[in-house]
C-alpha positions in Angstrom: -9.2 -11.0 19.6 -8.5 -7.5 20.8 -6.4 -6.7 17.6 -8.7 -8.4 15.2 -11.4 -6.2 16.5 -9.4 -3.1 16.7 -8.2 -3.3 13.1 -11.5 -4.8 11.6 -9.7 -7.9 10.3 -11.8 -10.1 8.2 -10.9 -13.6 6.4 -12.6 -14.7 3.2 -12.3 -18.1 1.7 -10.1 -21.0 2.7 -7.2 -22.9 1.5 -3.4 -23.7 2.2 -2.2 -20.3 0.9 -3.1 -17.4 2.8 -2.8 -13.9 1.3 -2.9 -10.7 3.3 -4.1 -7.4 1.5 -2.7 -4.1 2.9 -4.3 -1.0 1.7 -2.7 2.4 1.0 -3.3 5.8 2.1 -6.7 7.1 1.6 -8.4 3.9 1.3 -9.5 1.0 3.6 -9.9 -2.9 2.9 -13.0 -2.1 0.7 -10.5 -1.2 -2.0 -9.7 -4.8 -2.4 -13.2 -6.2 -3.1 -12.1 -7.3 -6.8 -9.0 -9.1 -5.5 -10.9 -10.7 -2.8 -13.4 -12.2 -5.2 -10.7 -13.3 -7.7 -8.4 -14.8 -5.0 -11.0 -16.7 -3.0 -12.0 -18.3 -6.6 -8.7 -19.8 -6.6 -9.1 -21.3 -3.4 -6.9 -19.0 -1.4 -7.8 -17.6 2.2 -7.7 -13.9 1.9 -7.0 -11.6 5.1 -8.0 -8.0 4.9 -7.8 -5.1 7.6 -7.8 -1.6 8.1 -4.7 0.4 9.4 -4.9 2.8 12.4 -6.4 6.0 11.3 -7.9 4.7 7.9 -11.3 4.5 9.0 -13.7 6.1 11.6 -13.4 2.8 13.5 -9.8 2.9 13.5 -9.1 6.5 14.1 -9.0 6.3 17.9 -6.0 3.8 17.5 -3.9 6.3 15.7 -1.1 7.8 17.5 0.8 10.8 15.8 4.0 9.4 17.7 3.8 5.8 17.0 2.6 6.2 13.4 4.8 9.2 12.7 7.0 6.6 11.0 6.1 3.4 9.1 7.6 1.4 11.9 4.5 2.0 14.0 2.4 0.5 11.3 4.7 -2.4 10.8 4.5 -3.3 14.5 0.7 -3.1 14.5 0.7 -5.4 11.4 3.1 -7.9 13.0 1.2 -8.0 16.1 -2.1 -8.5 14.3 -0.9 -11.4 12.3 0.6 -13.1 15.3 -2.6 -12.7 17.0 -4.3 -14.3 13.9 -1.6 -17.1 14.0 -0.6 -16.1 10.4 2.5 -17.8 9.0 4.1 -18.4 5.7 1.7 -15.9 4.0 1.9 -13.8 0.9 1.7 -9.9 1.5 0.1 -7.8 -0.9 0.5 -4.0 -0.3 -0.6 -1.0 -2.3 1.6 2.0 -2.2 3.2 2.5 1.1 1.7 -0.6 2.5 4.1 -2.4 0.1 7.0 -1.0 2.2 5.1 -1.9 5.5 4.9 -5.4 4.2 8.6 -5.3 3.4 9.6 -4.1 6.9 7.4 -6.9 8.4 9.0 -9.5 6.2 12.4 -8.1 7.2 11.4 -8.2 11.1 9.4 -11.2 11.2 10.2 -13.4 8.4 8.2 -16.3 9.6 4.9 -14.4 9.0 5.4 -13.6 5.2 7.3 -15.8 2.6 6.4 -13.8 -0.4 5.6 -10.2 -1.3 3.7 -8.2 -3.9 4.3 -4.3 -4.1 1.7 -2.5 -6.2 2.8 1.3 -6.8 5.2 1.3 -4.0 8.1 3.5 -3.5 11.1 3.2 -0.9 11.5 7.1 -1.0 9.2 9.8 -2.5 11.8 12.6 -2.2 14.5 13.1 -4.8 18.1 12.4 -3.6 20.2 13.8 -6.6 23.5 13.2 -4.8 22.9 9.7 -5.1 21.3 9.7 -8.6 17.9 8.9 -7.0 14.5 10.4 -8.6 11.6 9.7 -6.3 9.1 12.2 -7.9 9.0 15.0 -5.1 11.2 18.0 -3.9 11.2 18.9 -0.2 9.6 22.0 -1.1 6.8 20.2 -3.0 6.1 18.0 0.1 6.3 21.2 2.3 3.7 23.0 0.1 1.3 19.8 0.1 1.7 19.8 4.0 0.6 23.3 4.2 -2.4 22.8 1.9 -3.6 19.8 3.8 -3.4 21.5 7.0 -5.1 24.7 5.6 -8.2 22.9 4.1 -8.2 19.3 3.9 -11.6 18.9 2.3 -10.4 21.3 -0.7 -7.1 19.4 -0.8 -8.9 16.0 -1.0 -11.2 17.1 -3.8 -8.1 18.4 -5.8 -6.0 15.4 -5.2 -8.3 12.6 -6.0 -8.6 13.2 -9.6 -4.8 13.7 -9.9 -4.1 10.5 -8.1 -6.7 8.3 -9.6 -6.3 9.4 -13.2 -8.7 7.8 -15.7 -11.0 11.1 -16.2 -13.3 9.1 -18.5 -14.5 7.0 -15.4 -15.5 9.7 -12.9 -16.9 7.1 -10.6 -13.5 6.1 -9.6 -12.6 9.6 -8.7 -15.8 9.9 -6.6 -15.2 6.8 -4.8 -11.7 7.9 -3.8 -12.9 11.3 -2.9 -15.3 9.8 -0.5 -12.7 7.5 0.9 -10.1 10.3 1.4 -13.0 12.4 3.2 -13.6 9.6 5.6 -10.1 10.0 7.0 -10.1 12.5 9.8 -8.5 15.8 8.6 -5.9 16.0 11.3 -4.8 12.3 10.6 -4.6 12.8 6.9 -2.8 16.0 7.3 -0.2 14.3 9.5 -0.1 10.9 7.9 0.6 11.6 4.1 3.4 13.9 4.8 5.1 11.4 7.0 4.7 8.9 4.3 6.1 11.1 1.7 9.3 11.6 3.8 10.1 8.1 4.3 13.4 6.5 3.2 13.4 2.8 3.3 16.2 2.3 0.6 18.5 0.5 3.0 15.6 -1.7 4.2 14.7 -2.5 0.7 18.3 -3.5 -0.1 18.1 -5.9 3.0 14.8 -7.6 1.8 15.4 -11.4 1.5 12.2 -12.0 -0.4 12.1 -11.5 -4.4 8.9 -9.4 -4.6 6.6 -9.0 -7.5 6.4 -5.5 -8.3 3.3 -3.9 -10.2 3.4 -0.4 -11.5 1.1 1.6 -13.8 2.3 3.0 -17.1 1.8 6.5 -15.6 1.7 7.1 -11.9 1.6 10.7 -10.6 2.7 9.5 -7.2 5.4 6.9 -8.0 7.6 7.7 -11.0 8.7 4.6 -13.1 12.4 5.5 -12.0 11.4 4.9 -8.5 9.8 1.5 -9.5 12.8 0.6 -11.3 15.1 1.2 -8.3 12.9 -0.8 -6.1 13.0 -3.6 -8.4 16.7 -3.7 -8.6 17.3 -3.1 -5.0 15.1 -6.0 -3.8 16.1 -8.3 -6.7 12.6 -8.6 -7.5 11.2 -11.6 -9.5 9.5 -9.5 -11.9 8.3 -5.7 -12.8 4.9 -5.9 -14.4 3.5 -2.9 -16.0 -0.3 -2.5 -15.7 -1.8 -1.0 -18.8 -3.6 1.9 -17.0 -2.8 5.4 -15.5 -3.0 6.4 -12.0 -1.9 5.3 -8.6 -4.7 2.6 -8.0 -4.3 -0.1 -10.6 -6.2 -2.5 -8.4 -9.2 -0.3 -8.8 -8.8 1.1 -12.3 -7.5 -2.3 -13.9 -8.5 -5.0 -11.4 -8.6 -8.0 -14.1 -5.0 -7.3 -15.1 -3.7 -6.9 -11.4 -5.7 -10.1 -10.6 -4.1 -12.0 -13.5 -0.6 -11.1 -12.2 -1.5 -11.9 -8.8 -3.0 -15.3 -9.6 0.0 -16.2 -11.7 2.4 -15.2 -9.0 0.6 -17.0 -6.2 -0.3 -20.2 -8.4 3.6 -20.6 -8.9 4.8 -20.0 -5.4 4.7 -23.8 -4.6 6.0 -25.2 -7.8 
């Protein structure tokens, strides 16, 4: 029970199929409320949790060393799933959590038999020598890191509307801003730059699952080229385009995300 309490893991609904929802940077399990409602209505058991550092409760479990790479979060996820006796589940990961789920599936294939990646990227920094466009330069990541370290609160207020998009729905920006500000500044200023410096392209190529990949029409964090690369590298079963903007389609367009999730999950056993 220790890890279940540590990461505030919760189970909703019941059924033969288990779906684990992994949140991205700056959010917590509360970001999945629309998906929890939709999936449990389908007769699916849903598991949610908070990563180390994502909430006030889990901040004390964040380690700059352990969580300086995504492998630390992956080890946490695998350990939590084993304590909860989860096997043969579907992992749905938003943003970097999609990569964490992929790493977990590679390292412990008995836990996850299917994978959904929403607005995920194997590498955020461009690699022109290999013809890869991830959306950021090293200088841009360095500038972002400096801004976060200088004044995290000001950075959060500036970043939230860019990442969320949908300016006609200011409540979405307000909710994400509050979520960002709930992250301890020192953790946020260390974690996001670490995420933006990942390179898991080789891990994506080694993935034996055929994930469903979802991407918004316009994502300021993940260009469409990165989503296309991930689709090809993993041999994804499909690349679904969500008819919205921003980096958080499960918040800005939950009905469409839920429709694609339901279709994918219901067809797994056919």
